[in-house]
C-alpha positions in Angstrom: -18.6 -38.8 5.3 -19.4 -39.9 8.8 -20.7 -37.6 11.6 -17.4 -37.6 13.4 -15.5 -36.4 10.3 -18.1 -33.6 9.8 -17.8 -32.6 13.4 -14.0 -32.5 13.1 -14.2 -30.3 10.0 -16.7 -28.0 11.7 -14.4 -27.7 14.8 -11.4 -27.1 12.6 -13.1 -24.3 10.6 -14.4 -22.8 13.9 -10.9 -22.7 15.3 -9.7 -21.0 12.1 -12.4 -18.4 12.2 -11.6 -17.6 15.8 -8.0 -16.9 14.7 -9.3 -14.6 11.9 -8.4 -17.1 9.2 -10.5 -18.6 6.4 -9.9 -21.6 4.2 -10.4 -21.2 0.5 -9.4 -22.7 -2.8 -7.1 -21.0 -5.4 -6.5 -21.9 -9.0 -3.1 -21.4 -10.4 -0.3 -23.0 -12.3 1.3 -26.1 -10.9 4.7 -24.4 -11.0 3.5 -21.6 -8.7 2.2 -24.0 -6.0 5.1 -23.5 -3.6 5.1 -19.7 -4.2 1.4 -19.4 -3.4 1.6 -21.6 -0.4 4.5 -19.7 1.1 2.8 -16.4 0.3 -0.4 -17.6 2.0 1.6 -18.8 5.0 3.4 -15.4 5.4 0.1 -13.4 4.9 -1.6 -15.6 7.6 1.0 -14.3 10.2 0.0 -11.2 12.1 3.3 -9.3 11.8 4.7 -6.2 10.3 6.3 -8.3 7.5 2.9 -9.6 6.6 1.4 -6.1 6.5 4.2 -4.9 4.3 4.0 -7.9 2.0 0.2 -7.4 1.8 0.6 -3.8 0.8 3.3 -4.6 -1.8 1.2 -7.5 -3.4 -1.9 -5.4 -3.3 -0.2 -2.5 -5.0 1.3 -4.8 -7.7 -2.1 -6.4 -8.4 -3.9 -3.1 -8.5 -1.3 -1.7 -10.9 -1.1 1.6 -9.2 2.2 3.5 -9.4 4.1 3.7 -6.1 3.4 6.7 -3.9 6.0 9.4 -3.6 7.8 9.8 -0.3 8.4 6.2 0.4 12.0 6.6 1.1 11.4 9.5 3.4 8.7 7.6 5.3 11.0 4.6 5.7 13.7 6.9 7.1 11.2 8.5 9.5 10.3 5.0 10.8 14.0 4.2 11.5 14.9 3.4 15.1 17.7 5.9 14.8 15.3 8.9 14.6 16.2 11.3 17.4 19.4 9.6 18.3 21.4 12.8 17.8 24.2 11.0 15.8 27.1 13.2 14.8 28.2 12.4 11.2 30.8 15.1 10.9 34.3 13.8 9.9 37.6 15.5 10.5 38.9 17.0 7.3 42.4 15.6 6.5 44.6 16.5 3.6 45.9 13.0 3.2 49.5 11.7 3.1 52.3 12.6 0.7 53.1 9.9 -1.8 56.1 9.9 -4.1 55.5 8.6 -7.5 
């Protein structure tokens, strides 16, 4: 390998580390190649979806049972919290139907 190729690889890896990313090799089944690549691509993003996916995969790999209160926590994170919505409906008897 020439010096220019080594320098290009060193620069590429340096740029990756500045972004907080690392390059590594993973062994897996050939049929899982696309799944692993798409999972790695999504985890490399710095978003809430990536954080949620990281937590779900970590929990599945660890084999721990899900924590209680997950639905309540999701409802508390809802953008509608504190919106003072009125869910009361008028009570109606309905219509008369002749059978």
